N, C-alpha and C positions, 0 to 999 in steps of 0.2 A: 464263561458262559453268557448266553444273553438271558436277561429277566426283566420283568414288567414290575415298576415301581409307582407308587402314587406320590406325585410331587406336592400337592396340596388337597384337601377336600375340594370337590369340584365336579364339574362335568368329564366327559371322555377326553377332554384336552389335558386333564390333570396325569394321564397314564404315560409314562415314559419307558422305553427300552433300553436298558443300561447293560453295560458289560460288568460282571461281578464275578466273584469267586464262586466256582461250583462247591456243591454242598460234600460234606464227607459223612457217610452214614453212621450213626452212632451204634452203642449196644442195642441189638433187638431190630436194627432198621436194615432196609434194603435201598440200593441206590438204584434209580430209573432214569434210564434215556427216555425223555419225554417224546412221544410222536405228536399227541395232541391233547389240547386241555379244553375242558368243558366250561362255558360261561354260566353264572349262576345269579338269581337275584341278591344273593349274599354279597357277590363281588360288587355289584353296583352299590349297594348300602356301605360297603367298606371304602368305596371310592369318593361317595359323598361324605364320609366322614362319621356314618350313623353306625357302623358295626365293625370295631377294631377286633383283630386277630385275638384269640385267647393268649393268656400267659405263656411265652415259651413257644408259640407258634411263629412261623415267618411272617414278615411284613409283605412279601410278595403274595399278590391275590392269586385266587384260583383252588378251587376244592375238590377237584377230580382230573385225573389225568389216564391217558394209556400211553404204553410205552414198552420197553423191553428192560429186563434186570441187567445192571451193568456192575454190580458190587454189593458186597455185604459189610455190615457191622458184625462185631462179635456177638456170639449167642443166638443167632437166628437159628430156630428149630423149625420153621416152617419149609417145607421141601421144594425149594426154587432152586433153578440152574441159571447161570449166566445166558442171557439170550431169550429167556423166557418171555412170552408176550403176555403182558399183564395190565390190569386195570388197579386205580388206588384211589381211596378216600383220603382227603386231605384236610389238615386244619387250617392249611395255607401252603404257598409256594408252587402251585400249579402252574402259573404263567411263567415258565423258565424251561430251560432245555434239559435240565436235570433235577431231581428232587429225591429228598432223603425221606423215607416214610417207614413207621412201623409195620413189619411184616405181617402183623395181625390184621392190617386194613388193606392189604393187596390180595387180589385174586387173578387167576389164569383168566384171559378172554374166553367168552363162551364160545363154543363151536358155532361156526356159521357167521360169524361176525369179523369182518375186517378191523384191523388195527386202530385206523382212525375214527370208525364210527364207534368202536368201543368206549371212545372217552365220553359219550354221551350217557352212558350208562352208570357209571358207580354212585354218584351223588343221589340222583333222582331214585334208583331203585333202593338205597338204602333209607332215604326218605320216606318213601312211600310205603314201603314194605313195613319197615319199623312202625309207622304210626298207623296205617289201615290195619295191618294184621296184627302185629304184636301188641300195641297200645290200645286200639279201638275193637279189637276182637271182632272184625267183619265177618259176617257168617253168610254162608250160601242162601239166596233167596231175600237177604235184606236190601234195603234201599239206601245207596250212598250218594251224598250231593258232593260234588267236588268242583270248586271253584277255580277259575282260570283254565278253561278246557285246553287251549292250544299252547300253553307254554310246557316248558320241560317237565315240570312236575305234573300238570294235568293230563299231558298226553300219556305218560307212563302210570298215573292213577287210574284213569279211565280203562286201560287195557289190561292192568293187573286185577281191578275189580272185577271185571268181566270175567277174566279167566278164573278167578275164584268164586263165580257163580252168583254174584251180586247183581242188582239192578241199578244201573249207573245213570243219575241225573247229573247235569253240569250245567255251569254258567259261562256265558262269553259276552264280549260287548258289541259283536256285529252280527248281522244276519249270516254273512259268510262265514265267521268262525263258527256259528251255530250249526250250520251244514256241514262244516267239516267234522265236527263233533260227532254228528250223528252218522254221516254217510262214510267219513274214513276211518274214525277212532272206533266207532260201534257204541256210543251212549244211546241209552234208551229215550232219555229224555234231555233236551238240550233248551236252555232259556237264555233270551236276549236280555240281559238285566239293566241294560240302557231303555228299554221299552216297556218290561213288566216287573211287576213285584214278585221276586222269585220265591218266596215262602208260598204266596197265593197260587202261584203258577205250578209249582211243584205240587202241591195239594190237588190242584184241578186235574193235573195229569197222571196222578198216582193213587187215583181211586180214594180221594180224601185223605190219604195217610201222608205224613211229613216224612222225614229223612231219619233212619235209624243210625246214621253215621254221617257226619260232615266234615270234609278235610278243608281247612280254611288257611289260604294266604295272605287274607285281606287284613284280619285283626279287628281293631276298634270300629271302623266304619260299619261292618257288617254284625258287630256282635248282637245286637238286639233283633235283626232279622234272623240271624241263625239260631237263635233260640226258639225264634216263632216258628222256624221251619223243621225243628226237631220232632221226631215221634215221640211217644212215651217210651221212657227208658233209652233215649236217644244219647250218642256220644258226640259232642263237638270237640275235634281236635285242632287247634290253633297252631300252625307251623310258620305263618309270617305276619309281617306288620306293615304291608305296604299301605294300609288304610289308616295308620296310626296306633298309638300305645295304650290310649286311655279313653275307655267308653263306658256308657251306663247300662248296668245289668238288672233286669227284673228277676230278683232272686226267687219271687213267688213264682212265676211262670217256670222256673227252672224246678223248683221242689214240685210243682203240680204235676210235672211230667215226669218225675223221678230221673232226672236226665243229669249228665255229667259234664262238665266242661274240663278239658285239659289242654295244657299248652307244652310244648316241648321243641326243644333245639337240638340239632345234630352235632354241629360244630365243636361245642364245648364239651362234650362228652368225653369220659376217661378212654383211654386206649382199649381197655378191656371191654366195654361196653360196644365200641365201635367194631371190634374184632368179632364179637358175638353177634352182630347185625350183619356183618359182612358175609360170616358163615352161614347165617340164615338166608340170605340173597342168595349165595352160591347155590344150596340145596333147593331152595324154593322157586327162585326168579330165573335162575340162568336155564334151567330145562324148559320154561315157557318161551324163553327167548331162542333157544336153539331149535323148538319146534315150531316156531313162528307164530305163536299166540301172542306174543309181545314183539313189535316190531320196533327197534330202536329209531327214532325220527331225528334227522339232521335236516335242519333248515338252510344252514349256509356254513361255509367255512371260511377263514380268514388267516392268512401268514401272520406270525408275531408280530411283524413291523407295521401291521395295519390294526393293531389292538384297538385304536381310538375308533376307528371306522366300524370294528365288530360292536362296541359299546354304544355308538349311536345307533346301530341297527336293534341292538337289544333293546334300547330304549324307547324306539319308535313303536314297539308292540307289535310289529307287522309279521313277526316269524310264527311258523308252526313247528315244535320241536326245539331241538337245541342249536345254539351256535358254538363252534368250535374253533378254537385257535390252533394253528399248523406250526410245529416247530422247525 
């Protein structure tokens, strides 16, 4: 089969399409003929040498795919049949024509979604639902601040939070993306972080109140501003480190607000946890996709042999929604 490997840490030119042996599903795994794979920030960080795969995971990048069930390992108890249209959450291996994955991390494609578009859903749905709902316990009527409005995580998080009855504030780096976040994605408040101090702007547009929950993909660069932007009893959930890993934190401010800081990662979690998250996604998110309250957004698709171009487009930051590789 064809698969993408990283020749050495670096830019998109480090990505190579190679002919390799197809995977064989192990105990509890299913084999998927991949139709499409989603690009994620973790893939870029892996390409740059900053985010190696967890022990035992494939060196091939790619954390989510859509496709059809092509085979089974021993001991698979989940009720799948050959040819079923599915999506899968992976620890790696998605940029390939086939992938073997624990059956617990596989779901049938939600009704009304085509098989290519479905590749945009598993990683962002699992990340957003597990962090906003399962970890931060976002409640209807609360204010949530979501950084990175028009990326894959942002577009899903805005729609999911709105569907759950929250008031949504978000940040973006251009006026065009701010307009997109409000007019197209449904954000109540959208802030251009390049022109405004987002904690102050949030309070000004939110009746003097900060955010009950913040979903942050930036990390160290935003740490103190995020704490400043929290409301009393607020919950800051850090899920990305685009802005660095080490920052200074005013613990006194955190104590005064009785606030909480949580940092999570999805990729290294054990299969059992990922399976529980995927089951929750199936029960809580898929119905919202089927009835149209959440729209999977695909910015652009690229064939597998244009993986370098796909990563260059990702790096540009010009996209709204997910970028997909077609097998």
